[in-house]
N, C-alpha and C positions, 0 to 999 in steps of 0.2 A: 504494500500500500504506500509506504514511504517513497519507494522508487517511482511508482506511478505518479504520485503527486509532484515529484521533482520533474519528471519527464514532461508532463503536460502543464506545469506551472500552476498547479492547484494549491491554493493557500492551505496550510496545515496548522491547525490549532491543537495543541496537546495538553492534556490534563494529567499531571504526574506529581509524585511526591519527591522526586529526585531531580535537582537542577542539572546535574551532570549526566543524566541518562541519555542513551542514544536517541530516544524519541524526542526528548526536550531539545537536543542539539539539532535534530533534523527539522523541527517545527519552525514555522514562521513566527509563531507566538506560543509560549509555554505558560500555562496557568499552574502555578505550584501550590499543592496542598500542604498544609502545615505538617510538620513531623510530630505525630502523636502516637502513643502506644495503642496497639490493638486491644479491643475489649476481651478478646479471646484469652482465657486463663493462661494459655501457653504462649500467647503473643504471636501466633502463627496465622490463624484464619483471618482473612480480610473482614473486619467488622467496623471498627472506627473509620478506617480508610474508605470503605465502600459507602458508608453513610455520608461522609464528607463529599465524596464524588457525586452522590445523588443530590445533595444540597446545592452544590455548585452548579450542577446541570440544571436544576430547577430555577436557580437564580438567573442563569443565562437565558433560559427560555422566557421567563417573565420580563426580563429587560428587553428582549427582542420583541415580545408582544407589545410592550409600551412604545418602543421605538417605531414600530410599523403601524401603530394605531389599530391593532387587530381587534375586531369587534365580535360580538356573539354571532352575528350573521355570517362572518367569515368562518368562524368555528363550525357552524352548522353545515356550511358548504363542504368542508373537509371531513366532517364526521356526521353524515346524514343518517346513519343507522345507529342502532344501539341506544342505551339509556342516555348518553350524552346528547345525541341528536334529538331524541324525544323530548328532553327537558328544555330544548331551545325552540320547539315548535311554537308558532304563533297562532292566535285565534283565527286569523285569516286563512291559515293552512287547513283548518278543520271545519270551519263554519259552513252552513248551508245558506245559499243566497238565491236571489232571483225569484222564480216561480215557487220555490220551495218554502218561502217565507209565509207563515200563517198570520195574515194581517186582515183586519176587519175595521170598517169605519165606525166611529163612535155612535152614530145615529142608526146603525144597523140593528136588527133584532138579535136577541140571544139565540133564537132558533138558527139564524144564519151563521152565527159564531160557532155553534156546535157542529154545523156542517163543515166549516173551515177546519176546526180542530180535528174532526174525524178524518178529513181528506188529507191533511198535511202530516198527521201522526206524531206531533210533538206534545200533545196533551195540554196545549195552551194556544191562545191567539192574542196577538198584539193589537191593541186598539189605537187607531190613528185619528188625528184631528183633520180638519179640512185641508191643511197644508201637507198632510202625509207624515207629520211628526208623531213619534210614539208618545202617547199620553197615558197609557195603562195596559194592563194585561188581564186576560180572563183565563183562569185555570179550572181544573175539575173542582178544586176546593171552593172557588167563588160560586160555581154552579150549585154546589151542595148547600152553601150558606144562604143562598137566595131561593132555595127550592120552594115552589108554590104552584098553584094551578095556573098562575099568569106568568110564570117564568119566561116562557118562550116569546111572550109579547113585550117583555121589557127590552130596553135598549142596552147596547153593550156598555155605554157610559154609566148606566145605573147599577151594574153589577161588577164592573171591573175593579181591580186594585190599581189605584193611581200611582204614577211615578215608579214604575217597576225598575228593578236593578238591571243595569246594562254594563257592557264592557267595551273597550276600544278594540278595533280589529287588529291593531299592532301589539296588543298585550300578549304576554306569554300564555300558552294554553294552560300551564300549571297554575297561573294566577286565576284564570277562569274557573278551573276545577276547585280551587280553594274557596272562591267566592260562592260557588254552588253548594259546596259542603257546609260552609258556615251559615248560609241562608236556608239550608235544607230545601233546595229547589233542584229540579232536574233539567231545566232549560234556561238559557240565558240569551237575551237579545243582544246583538252587537249593533251599536249605534254610533253615528258620527253627528254630533250636535243634534241629538234626538232624532236624527233620520235613521230609521232601521235599515241596516245594510246586510244583516245576516242573523242567524240564530245558531246557537251551539247547544247540543244535548250532552249530558254527562256521559252517555254511552260513547259519543264520539271521542272523548278524552280517554276513556278506558280502552277502547279499541286501539288507540294510538300508543298505548302503553304509558300514558301520563299517570303518575302516582304522586 
């Protein structure tokens, strides 16, 4: 490897505990570890030295991350799979949008809302005002609380829960899952200045391995 680096003028950085070692002399830059005794009772097995090597390697990696301005998005591009990649998934990566959104006008009947809830399959319907902004939500619980002979004739505004919890599309999916768990809800609307742009179900997070 040393000969290869010399031949093709590849800069070589060495991490070593001996300044006069052959690898230190051959390197363009030698990072010297302090001379400390090994933790091994016999002083033979690499223990202290290997730990120091790991610490220095981590320090170099973090310094390079800072120097390059490396972001969580960059990390996800290079680690798209596994738990690391899953922890960096955004709400926008998992949310349902467009025609999948269960939305109903505030002056529509509860009967119409039930049809939307049944058709979209999220167990809820977002209630919008005349400008299309999210002003409330109707859930199965809201229907049960207003159960009566005239329920189907009531308007969505009369039975909805106002100012529902929402989340930003750029938020981490793990943040959305935490909000749903804390609020004991299974669906969360994604909104941009109260404009509904998506909806996220807790099962979407679980299928993606978010925990």
